[in-house]
C-alpha distance (Angstrom), angle and dihedral (degrees) to the residues before:
residue distance angle dihedral
X1 . . .
X2 3.78 . .
X3 3.79 89.0 .
X4 3.81 91.4 55.1
X5 3.79 93.7 43.7
X6 3.80 96.8 45.3
X7 3.81 93.0 97.3
X8 3.79 91.4 52.5
X9 3.79 90.4 49.1
X10 3.82 90.8 52.6
X11 3.81 89.9 49.5
X12 3.82 92.4 48.9
X13 3.81 91.9 49.5
X14 3.81 90.4 49.1
X15 3.81 91.1 48.5
X16 3.79 92.6 51.2
X17 3.81 92.7 43.6
X18 3.80 97.9 51.3
X19 3.78 95.2 45.7
X20 3.79 92.3 42.5
X21 3.80 92.3 48.8
X22 3.80 91.4 46.7
X23 3.79 92.1 50.9
X24 3.79 92.5 46.8
X25 3.81 93.9 46.8
X26 3.80 92.9 47.7
X27 3.80 92.1 47.5
X28 3.81 90.3 51.4
X29 3.83 93.1 46.7
X30 3.81 96.1 -112.0
X31 3.82 105.0 124.5
X32 3.81 91.6 152.3
X33 3.82 90.0 65.4
X34 3.81 93.5 58.8
X35 3.83 98.9 79.1
X36 3.80 91.5 47.1
X37 3.79 94.0 48.0
X38 3.79 93.4 46.4
X39 3.79 91.2 45.5
X40 3.79 91.9 53.5
X41 3.81 93.0 44.2
X42 3.81 90.6 48.5
X43 3.79 93.1 49.0
X44 3.81 91.5 50.0
X45 3.80 93.6 46.6
X46 3.82 92.6 45.9
X47 3.80 90.2 50.3
X48 3.80 90.6 49.6
X49 3.82 92.0 49.5
X50 3.81 91.0 47.5
X51 3.81 89.9 50.1
X52 3.80 90.4 51.4
X53 3.81 89.8 51.4
X54 3.81 92.0 48.5
X55 3.80 92.8 47.9
X56 3.80 91.7 46.0
X57 3.80 91.9 58.5
X58 3.80 90.7 55.7
X59 3.78 89.2 73.5
X60 3.82 106.2 36.3
X61 3.80 98.6 -164.0
X62 3.79 126.3 121.0
X63 3.80 93.6 -85.0
X64 3.80 90.3 49.6
X65 3.78 92.8 51.9
X66 3.78 92.0 46.4
X67 3.80 91.4 48.2
X68 3.81 90.0 51.3
X69 3.81 92.0 47.4
X70 3.80 94.1 49.1
X71 3.81 91.4 45.3
X72 3.81 89.9 48.8
X73 3.79 91.2 53.2
X74 3.80 89.2 45.5
X75 3.80 89.6 52.3
X76 3.80 90.1 53.7
X77 3.81 90.3 48.9
X78 3.80 91.6 48.6
X79 3.79 92.0 53.3
X80 3.81 91.3 43.6
X81 3.81 90.9 53.6
X82 3.80 91.6 53.4
X83 3.82 94.6 56.1
X84 3.84 97.4 80.0
X85 3.81 89.0 62.2
X86 3.78 88.4 64.5
X87 3.80 95.3 45.6
X88 3.81 107.4 35.5
X89 3.79 135.6 48.1
X90 3.78 111.9 -99.1
X91 3.79 98.6 -129.2
X92 3.78 116.3 30.3
């Protein structure tokens, strides 16, 4: 079950990291650090999701396909979460 849920775990860690980093940076008065921090967190999470997808296709059983599907959806969610950084000011 951990294999299937690995993509969701990566997404949840990314979600917590970007909002935590944004809150911390805004509280400390460093809004210019937010895009960099979110960019790095997004790149790491996207790489982790891509690695899960690649490893899941090594063993093409049901659990492998489900792990790849969940990680693919997580990858879409990770990219979708990074878009507001490009469109909105970091600290309003």
